[in-house]
C-alpha positions in Angstrom: 24.7 -17.0 50.0 21.9 -14.4 51.7 23.7 -11.6 49.9 23.5 -13.3 46.4 19.7 -14.2 47.2 18.9 -10.5 48.2 20.8 -9.3 44.9 18.9 -11.8 42.8 15.6 -10.7 44.5 16.4 -7.0 43.9 17.2 -7.9 39.9 13.9 -9.6 39.6 12.0 -6.5 41.2 14.0 -4.1 38.8 13.2 -6.4 35.6 9.5 -6.4 36.7 9.5 -2.9 37.2 11.0 -2.1 34.0 8.6 -4.7 32.3 5.6 -2.7 33.9 7.0 0.5 33.0 7.4 -0.6 29.3 4.1 -2.3 29.3 2.5 1.1 30.6 4.5 3.0 27.7 2.9 0.6 25.2 -0.5 1.3 26.4 -0.2 5.1 25.8 -2.1 6.1 22.8 -0.7 7.1 19.6 -1.5 10.7 18.3 -1.8 11.7 14.8 -2.3 15.7 14.4 -3.2 16.6 11.0 -3.3 20.4 10.1 -4.3 22.1 6.8 -3.1 25.6 5.9 -5.9 28.3 5.3 -8.8 25.9 5.2 -12.3 27.4 6.3 -14.1 25.4 8.9 -17.1 25.1 6.5 -15.1 23.7 3.5 -15.7 20.1 4.5 -18.8 17.8 4.0 -19.1 17.2 8.0 -19.7 20.7 8.4 -22.6 20.7 6.2 -21.3 21.2 2.6 -22.7 19.5 -0.2 -20.4 20.9 -3.1 -17.0 19.7 -1.7 -15.7 16.1 -1.7 -14.3 14.9 1.8 -15.3 11.5 2.6 -12.6 10.4 4.5 -12.4 13.4 6.6 -16.4 13.1 6.9 -15.7 9.5 8.0 -13.5 10.7 10.8 -16.0 13.1 12.0 -18.6 9.9 12.0 -16.5 8.0 14.0 -14.9 11.0 16.4 -16.4 13.9 18.1 -17.1 16.9 15.9 -16.7 20.3 17.4 -19.1 23.2 16.3 -17.6 25.9 18.5 -14.1 25.7 18.1 -12.0 28.8 17.7 -8.4 29.9 16.7 -6.9 32.1 19.4 -5.3 33.7 16.3 -6.2 33.4 12.9 -2.9 33.9 10.8 -0.3 31.1 10.3 2.7 31.7 12.4 1.4 32.7 15.6 -1.6 30.2 15.2 1.0 27.4 14.7 2.9 28.6 17.8 -0.2 28.6 20.1 -1.0 25.0 18.8 2.6 23.9 19.6 2.9 25.8 23.2 -0.7 26.0 24.5 -0.1 29.7 24.7 -1.8 32.9 23.6 -0.4 35.2 20.9 -0.1 38.1 23.4 2.0 35.8 25.7 4.4 34.0 23.2 4.5 37.3 20.7 5.7 34.9 17.7 4.4 36.5 14.8 5.1 38.5 11.5 5.3 42.2 12.7 6.8 44.3 15.4 6.1 44.3 18.3 4.8 40.6 18.0 7.5 39.3 15.9 9.7 37.3 18.5 11.7 34.4 18.0 10.7 31.5 20.0 13.8 30.3 22.2 14.6 26.8 22.1 14.1 26.4 26.0 10.3 27.4 25.7 9.9 25.0 22.8 10.9 22.2 25.1 7.5 22.8 26.8 5.9 22.1 23.3 3.6 19.1 23.1 6.1 17.0 20.7 9.0 18.0 23.0 7.3 16.5 26.2 6.2 13.7 24.2 9.6 12.6 23.1 10.9 13.3 26.8 8.3 10.9 27.8 9.4 8.0 25.3 7.2 8.8 22.4 8.7 8.6 18.8 8.0 11.8 17.4 7.4 13.0 13.8 6.7 16.2 11.9 6.1 16.4 8.2 5.4 19.4 6.3 5.1 23.3 6.8 6.8 24.1 10.2 5.7 27.7 10.1 7.4 29.1 13.3 10.4 31.4 13.9 12.4 29.2 16.2 15.7 29.7 17.9 18.5 27.4 16.6 15.8 25.8 14.4 17.7 22.7 13.1 19.4 21.6 16.3 16.1 22.3 18.4 14.0 20.3 16.0 16.6 17.5 15.7 16.4 17.3 19.4 12.7 16.9 19.7 11.9 15.0 16.5 13.0 11.5 15.5 11.8 11.9 12.1 11.6 15.2 10.2 10.3 16.4 6.7 10.3 19.9 5.7 11.5 21.1 2.2 15.2 20.1 2.2 15.4 19.5 5.9 15.0 15.6 6.1 16.1 13.1 8.8 16.8 10.5 9.2 19.1 11.1 6.3 20.2 7.4 6.1 16.4 6.5 5.0 17.1 6.1 1.4 13.3 5.6 0.9 12.3 8.9 2.8 15.2 10.9 0.7 13.4 9.6 -2.8 10.0 10.5 -1.3 10.9 14.4 -1.5 13.5 14.4 -4.2 12.7 16.2 -7.6 8.9 15.9 -7.7 6.6 18.5 -9.1 5.0 21.2 -6.9 1.5 19.8 -7.8 2.3 16.6 -5.8 3.2 18.8 -2.6 0.4 17.2 -0.8 1.1 13.6 -1.9 4.7 14.1 -0.8 3.2 14.8 2.8 1.2 11.7 2.3 3.9 9.6 1.3 6.3 10.7 4.2 3.4 10.2 6.5 3.2 6.5 5.5 7.0 6.2 5.7 7.0 7.2 9.2 4.6 4.5 9.9 6.4 1.9 7.8 9.4 2.5 10.1 7.6 2.6 13.5 8.9 0.3 16.1 6.2 -2.0 17.4 7.0 -1.3 21.1 6.9 2.4 21.1 4.0 4.9 21.1 4.3 7.5 18.4 3.3 11.2 17.8 3.1 12.3 14.2 2.3 16.0 13.2 1.5 16.5 9.9 1.1 20.2 8.3 -0.2 20.2 5.0 0.7 23.3 2.6 -2.8 22.9 1.3 -5.2 24.5 0.6 -3.4 27.7 0.5 -1.2 28.8 -2.5 -3.6 27.6 -5.4 -1.6 28.5 -8.3 -2.1 26.0 -11.0 1.4 24.4 -10.4 0.3 23.4 -7.1 -3.0 21.8 -8.0 -3.1 18.1 -8.4 -4.0 17.8 -12.0 -6.1 14.4 -11.9 -8.1 16.3 -9.0 -8.8 19.3 -10.8 -11.2 17.7 -13.4 -13.5 16.5 -10.3 -14.5 20.3 -9.8 -14.2 21.6 -13.4 -17.1 23.9 -14.0 -19.0 22.7 -11.0 -21.3 25.3 -9.2 -20.0 26.1 -5.8 -21.8 27.4 -2.7 -22.0 31.3 -2.2 -22.1 32.4 1.5 -24.6 34.8 2.3 -22.2 37.6 3.3 -20.3 37.4 0.1 -19.9 40.8 -1.4 -19.2 41.6 -5.1 -16.8 44.6 -5.4 -15.9 46.8 -2.4 -17.8 46.5 0.9 -18.6 50.0 1.9 -19.9 48.7 5.2 -16.7 47.6 6.7 -14.8 49.8 9.1 -12.9 52.2 6.9 -9.5 51.2 8.9 -9.5 47.8 7.2 -8.7 49.7 4.0 -5.2 49.5 5.3 -5.2 45.6 5.3 -4.2 43.7 2.6 -7.3 41.7 2.6 -9.6 44.2 0.9 -7.1 44.6 -1.9 -6.7 40.8 -2.4 -10.5 40.4 -2.6 -10.5 42.9 -5.4 -8.1 40.8 -7.3 -9.2 37.4 -6.3 -12.9 37.2 -5.5 -14.7 40.4 -6.1 -16.9 39.1 -8.9 -19.0 36.0 -9.1 -16.7 34.4 -11.4 -13.6 35.0 -9.4 -15.2 33.7 -6.2 -16.3 30.4 -8.0 -12.7 30.2 -9.3 -11.0 30.3 -6.1 -13.6 28.3 -4.0 -13.1 25.5 -6.7 -9.3 25.7 -6.2 -9.6 25.2 -2.6 -11.8 22.2 -2.8 -9.8 20.5 -5.2 -6.9 20.9 -2.5 -9.1 20.0 0.3 -10.0 16.7 -1.7 -6.3 15.8 -2.2 -5.8 16.4 1.5 -8.9 14.2 2.3 -7.2 11.4 0.2 -4.1 11.5 2.4 -6.5 11.2 5.4 -7.9 8.0 3.8 -4.2 6.4 3.1 -3.6 7.3 6.9 -6.5 5.5 8.4 -6.1 2.7 6.1 -2.3 2.3 7.1 -3.1 2.3 10.8 -5.6 -0.3 10.5 -3.3 -2.5 8.3 -0.6 -1.8 11.4 -3.1 -3.2 14.0 -2.6 0.2 15.9 -5.9 2.1 15.1 -7.7 1.0 18.2 -5.2 2.6 20.0 -4.7 5.9 18.1 -6.0 9.2 18.2 -6.4 11.1 15.4 -7.0 15.0 15.3 -8.0 17.2 12.4 -7.7 21.0 12.2 -6.2 23.9 10.2 -4.1 26.6 11.1 -6.9 29.6 10.2 -9.7 30.1 7.9 -10.2 32.2 5.0 -12.6 34.8 3.7 -12.9 33.9 -0.2 -14.9 36.9 -0.6 -17.0 36.9 2.3 -17.5 40.4 3.9 -15.7 41.5 0.5 -12.4 40.3 1.9 -9.9 37.9 1.2 -7.3 36.2 3.3 -7.6 35.6 7.0 -6.5 37.3 10.6 -9.4 39.6 10.8 -11.8 38.3 13.5 -14.8 37.5 11.8 -16.0 33.8 11.7 -14.7 32.6 8.4 -11.1 33.2 9.5 -11.6 32.6 13.4 -13.8 29.7 13.5 -11.9 26.4 13.1 -12.9 22.8 11.9 -11.9 20.4 14.8 -12.5 16.7 14.8 -11.0 14.1 17.4 -11.0 10.5 16.6 -10.0 8.2 19.5 -9.8 4.4 18.4 -10.1 3.4 21.9 -13.6 4.4 22.2 -15.9 1.6 21.7 -17.9 1.7 18.3 -21.3 2.0 19.8 -20.0 5.3 21.8 -18.6 7.0 18.5 -20.0 9.6 16.5 -21.1 12.9 18.0 -21.3 16.7 17.8 -20.0 18.5 20.5 -21.2 22.4 21.4 -18.4 23.2 24.1 -16.7 26.2 23.6 -13.1 25.5 22.9 -9.9 27.4 21.7 -6.8 26.3 19.7 -4.9 26.9 22.9 -6.4 23.9 24.0 -4.9 21.5 21.7 -1.6 20.9 23.0 -2.7 20.4 26.6 -5.3 18.1 25.5 -2.7 15.9 23.7 -0.4 15.8 26.5 -3.3 14.8 28.8 -4.8 12.0 26.5 -0.9 10.7 26.6 -1.2 10.4 30.3 1.4 13.1 30.6 1.7 16.4 32.7 0.8 19.6 31.2 3.6 22.3 31.7 2.5 25.3 33.8 3.3 27.4 30.8 0.2 26.2 28.8 -2.8 28.3 29.2 -5.3 26.2 27.4 -7.8 23.9 28.7 -7.8 20.1 28.9 -10.4 18.7 26.6 -10.2 15.3 28.0 -13.2 15.3 30.0 -15.3 16.9 27.1 -14.2 14.3 24.8 -15.1 11.4 27.2 -18.3 13.0 28.5 -17.3 13.5 32.1 -16.6 17.1 32.1 -18.9 19.3 34.3 -20.3 21.7 31.7 -21.3 24.2 34.4 -17.6 24.8 35.3 -16.5 25.2 31.7 -15.2 28.7 30.2 -18.1 30.9 29.2 -15.7 32.8 26.6 -12.6 32.3 24.5 -10.0 35.1 23.6 -9.6 36.0 20.1 -6.7 38.2 18.8 -5.4 39.8 15.5 -2.2 41.6 15.9 -0.9 41.5 12.4 -0.2 44.8 10.4 0.6 44.7 6.7 2.3 48.2 6.5 4.8 47.0 9.2 5.3 43.6 7.4 6.1 45.5 4.1 8.3 47.8 5.7 10.2 45.0 7.5 10.8 43.2 4.2 12.1 46.5 2.8 14.5 47.1 5.8 12.9 50.2 6.9 15.6 51.7 9.5 12.9 52.5 12.4 10.3 50.0 12.8 9.2 51.1 16.3 9.0 54.5 15.0 6.8 53.8 12.3 4.7 51.4 14.5 3.9 54.8 16.5 3.1 56.7 13.5 0.7 54.0 12.3 -1.1 54.0 15.4 -1.3 58.0 15.7 -2.4 58.0 12.1 -5.4 55.6 13.0 -4.1 53.1 10.4 -3.9 50.1 13.0 -6.5 47.4 12.9 -5.2 45.3 15.6 -7.9 43.9 17.7 -8.9 41.5 20.6 -12.1 40.3 21.7 -14.0 37.3 23.0 -16.4 34.7 21.4 -19.2 33.1 23.6 -21.8 30.5 23.0 -24.0 33.1 21.4 -22.1 36.5 20.8 -18.9 37.8 19.3 -17.1 41.0 20.5 -13.9 42.5 19.4 -12.3 46.0 19.3 -9.9 47.7 17.1 -8.1 48.9 20.2 -5.3 51.2 18.8 -7.8 53.1 16.9 -8.9 56.5 18.5 -11.8 56.2 19.2 -11.8 52.8 19.2 -13.9 50.8 16.8 -16.2 48.0 18.1 -18.0 45.2 16.6 -20.8 43.1 18.1 -22.6 40.3 16.6 -25.6 37.7 17.8 -24.1 34.7 16.3 -27.3 32.7 17.1 -29.7 35.1 14.9 -26.9 36.5 12.6 -24.3 33.6 11.9 -22.7 35.7 9.0 -22.1 38.6 11.0 -23.9 41.1 8.7 -25.7 43.3 11.6 -23.3 45.1 13.9 -25.1 45.5 17.2 -22.6 47.9 18.9 -24.9 50.8 18.9 -28.1 48.8 19.8 -29.1 49.9 23.5 -31.1 46.6 23.9 -27.2 44.9 23.8 -25.8 47.5 26.3 -25.6 44.8 29.1 -24.5 42.1 26.6 -21.8 44.7 25.4 -20.4 45.6 28.8 -20.0 42.1 29.9 -18.1 41.2 26.8 -15.9 44.2 27.2 -15.1 43.1 30.7 -14.5 39.5 29.6 -12.1 40.5 27.0 -9.9 42.5 29.3 -10.0 39.7 32.1 -8.9 36.9 29.4 -6.2 39.2 27.8 -4.8 39.8 31.4 -4.8 36.1 32.3 -3.1 35.3 28.9 -0.2 37.6 29.6 0.2 37.0 33.4 3.2 35.0 34.6 
């Protein structure tokens, strides 16, 4: 009889423990991570633009925390996305387009990514859109870590007929709407007793061909006068370091943004796509509210890198000027009381911080492999800013010449890399951004080319201070910080 009573008591304790664990799981916040492609930080109303139309993203900013000093650790898609998944710097994960930074991310390392860790902890995980990283055993690895997945023809769960219909035989101009529809489908199929982590990666605003512009939204910007940045350069910019003539961005500028007409046209196109994305953000927030889960959901908005659009006489991204390396970064937390919502934040943050922050906000342990800082204290106002970082590491390691040669199956890529460096054609660079200054060095050029800007007085980076003796002490400090941060990023 005593044995039966003891077993019954133990059973009740186990049931109570399981119920408590289930309650704790239910309390964990839902997380939605929104990422656009090639969207400049200043192409949003909440960052001061009046010629774009982004009401839903602006409302997200009004109700959340808007970061004014957020930077990408690297400003080109594949390595930037890998950094956001893993919380690691490019020099560390080395997953990029060109040798020797063209590694495939091992499945074992993706197991330390934010979605993998959330899945492991009981979250329902979803991914919609452009995955964009070179991953070992891509399909089995993503199937292991994502319950719901939509990327081109890769779709699961396949038995969800409605999901299959969403992506089947739709015109390219609806590519952003497809992502939005898949996003809504994920939420419609979400169990009520499980937290979720949904990552949505839009193809927009990149690849702005007519066939990829949603026609009804094109009319909103037809003939509209768009803002021209102070550092826009018509034609070729002779003030740029000559080594950048080997980068594709100078030639693309000539073709796409080198006249006022071209600059206006391409800016309108990015604005059209930004508006289409904004509409999906509106759909997301409305659906979360309809489901009754908005008050326990964190929504994060960013991009994978910026874009020059004629600034500095350049097009594309990657090079370490503000237009490419500065990030839009907005965090809405539905758990925050209404009276405490809506503020600007000047704390210096990096895209390497995003993954550890999401895990921390979910109440999960951050893997040792992640090098970023946890922004939770910054977001809730408890962080001791005197102990915060004074600089963020920024890197650019892509070389067009190697990329082209790789596509043409060049027989000796390592040998070509050596020739490029010996011939002073390499524009690989690294540096730091601080609260006030930007410094970077084309470190494989001999002699090294360096740039230094006072962002407080020269936000458009039009006056290189590298030879100004008044900034010798600042320069020395930033050189040292670059070396130290790079060493920290690559030390295991």
